[in-house]
N, C-alpha and C positions, 0 to 999 in steps of 0.2 A: 112553377113561377120562379124558383131560384135559378133554374137552368136557362131561362129566357135571357137573351142578350139585353143589356141595359138600353141599347139604342132603340129597342122596340117601344120603350116607355116614353120616347120623345118623338114628337111629330117631325117629319122630314124637314119641313120648312123652318123648324126651330133649331136644328142641329148646326146649320151654318152660322146662325146668329150667335149660338153659344161659343163657337170658336173665337169670333171677333170680340165678344164680351169678355171672355177669359183672358185673352191677350191684352185687352185694354185694362182689365182689372189688375193683371200682373204688372203692367207698366205703371199704373197708379200706385200700387203697393210699393214699388221700388222708388218712385219719386218721394213718397211719404217717408220711406226709410232713409233716403239721403238727407231730407230736411230734419228728421229726428236726430240723426248722427251729428249734424251741424249744431243743433241745440245742445246735445250732450257735450260737445266739444267746448262751447262757450261756458256751460255750467261747470265743467271740470276745471277750467282755467280760473274760475272764480272761487271754487270751493276746495281746491287742492293745490299742493305746491311740492317742490322738490322731486324726489324719486317717484312718488305716486302720480304727480302730474305728467312726468316724462313717460311713464308706463301707459297711462290713460291716453295720452296724445298719440303714442305709437300704435296702440291697438285701434283707436278710432280712425286714424288715418288709413290703416290697412283695411278696415271695414268700409270706409268711403271708397277706396280704390276698387274693392270687390263689387260694391253696388253699381259703380259706374260701368264696370265690365259686364255685369248682368244686364244693365239697361241697354247697352250696345248689342248684347246677345239677343235680347227680346226683339229689338228693332230689326235686326238682321233676319231673325226667324220669321217675323211677320212678312218681310219682303219676299223671303223664299216661299212662304205659303201662297202668297198671291201669284208668284210665278208658276207654282205647281198647279194651282187651280186654272190659271189662264191657259196653260199648255195642255191640260188633260181633260178639261170639261167639254171641249168641242162646242156643239150647239146647245148644250145644257146650261142651266143657270148655275150660279155658285152654290145655292142651297141644294140643288139636285146633285151636284158633284159631291158635296159633303155627305149627303144622305146615301148616295151610291157606295161611297167608301166609308161607311159608318164606323167600322172597327178602327181604321186609321184615324178618323176624326176623333174618336173617343180617346185614343192614345195621345193625340195632340193636346186635347183638353186636359187630360190627366197630368201630362208633363208640364204644361203651363201652370196649372194649379200648384204643382210641387215646387216649381221655381219661386213663385210668389210667396208660398207658405214658408219656404226656407229663408227667404230674405226677411220676412216679418219676424221669424224666430231668432234670427241672428241679431237684429236690432234690439229685441227684447232682452236677449242674453247680454249684449254689450251694455245695455242700460243698467242691468243688475250688477255687472262687474264693476262699472264705474262708481256705482253707489255702494259698493262693498256688501251687497246683499246676495250676490250670486257666486257661482264658481267659474273658474277659468276653463274648466273642462267643458262647460256648456258651449262656449264659443268654438272649441275645437270640434265638437260633435256637429254643431250647426254648419261649420265650414265643410265638413265631409258630406253632409246631406246636400248642401248646395252643389257640390261637385257631382254627386250622383244624379241629382235632378237635371243638371245641365246635360249630362251624358244621355239621359232619357229623352230630353227635348231634341237633341241632335239626332239621336237614333230614329225618333218618330218622324222628323223632317226628312231624313235621308232616304226613307223607304220609297217615297214617291218622287224624289228629285232626280234630275238628270246628272250623270256623273261629271259632265262638263260644265255644270252650272257655276257661274261666278258667285252667286249668292250662297251656294252650298260651301264653296271654298272659304268664303268670308265667315260663314257660320262655324265651320270647323276651326278657323283661326280664333274666332271669338270664344269658342269653347276652351281652347288651350289657354287663352288669356284668363278666363274665369278660373280655371284650375290653378294657374300660377298665382293669381291674387288670393285664392282660398288658401293655398299653401303659405302665402305671406301672412295671412291672418293667424294661422296655426303657429308659425314661427314667432311672430311678435307676441302672441299670447303666452307661449311657453317661456320665452326670454323674459317677459314682464313678470310672470309668476315667479321665476327663479330670482329675479332682481328684488322683488318684494320680500321673498322668504330670506334672502341673504341679508336684507336690512334688519330683520328681526333676529339678530344673532343670539345664540344661546350662551348665557354666561353662568357657569357653575362654580366660579372661583370662590364664592362665599359660602358654599355648602360644606357641611361636615361629612365625615365618612359615613355615618349612619344615614344621613339624608340622601347622600348620593346613592347608596345601596337601595334605599327605598324607591327612589326615582327610577333606578335601573330596573327593578322588578316590575314596577307599574308600567314602564315602557315595553317590557317584554310581553306583558299581558295584552297591551294594546296591539302589539304587532301580531300576536296570535289571533286576536279577535278580527283584525283587519284582513288577515290571510283567509280566515274562514268565511268572512263576508264576501271577499273577492271571489272565492271559489263558487259561492252560492249565486252571485250575480252573473258569473260566466255561464252557469247552467241555465239561469233564467234567460239570458240573452240568446242562448242556443235555441231554447223552446220558442221564444218570440220570433226568431228568424224562421223556424220551421212553420209556425202558424202563418207568417207573412207569405211564405212561398205557397202554402196551401190556398190561401185566399186569392193570391195572384194567379192561380191556375197551375201552379207547379204540382209535383207529385211528392207527397209526404213520405213516400217509401224510398225516395232517392237517397243515396248515401251522402254523408256530410262531405262537402267539397273541401273542407279543411283537413280531413283525415285521409291519408293515402290508403289504397287498398292493401289488405294484409299480404305480406310476402309469402309466396309458396314455401312450404317446408322443404328443406334441402333433402335431396334423395340420399338414402343411406349409401355410404361408400363400401364397396366390397373390400374385404380384407385381402391384403397382398399375400399370395401363396409363398410360403417360405419352405425351404428344405428342412426336413427333420434334423434335429441335432445329432451329431455323431456320438455314438456311445463311447464313454470313456473307459479305458482299461482300469481295472482295480489296481 
């Protein structure tokens, strides 16, 4: 049962409907995200001021631009899918075409879900950052996930599309635009984080020598703890990626792509033959 393709659990006439439902659901999720960001913008203007307001506006504006780029991407992808179905189904119905190409259809559904999920997570992370209950790093990770999901959607659409298709060219252009807007979210998030941290400047002018030494030792302990925790999280991330590749159909025995293959041991050099030394006279 585990080895059976997931498409066999769905009736053929339902597979085509699922594609349209997922694309419509993704579009709806993005529209909700845009509305939610606008609400957060007005809330931030009422509840914050100064540097915090400037940072929040810059982050939310970049998130809004990213959502608009994703919305255009989904619309273009939908048009390309219609073109693919019309040119490839022949006398068959749309549902029959999706059922015949079930693996491709499942990849399309999975990519659409990933894009919608990424947009939802980005808005939730932005909301927590504006309310000062979340971390800036969440926005950065969500931006990277959206860029990856966009690449997945483009790859799934590109498999069946004609190389000369105008909709395919538009989709690739939309993908580049999404990547650019996602990079803007990362940049605005990092600059905003630095700006907030610079505002809370550290003032040690009123501390005594003993107090300064104590603070220094406590900070060294925290640095060591964070370095240990960082190493542990990197190991955990590697194991999570391995399991993700296994579940996605990859081979868990494959070497880590981030580590280059070990270099071959250098061949031993032969010693240079030298003439024996001339005997010295006593």
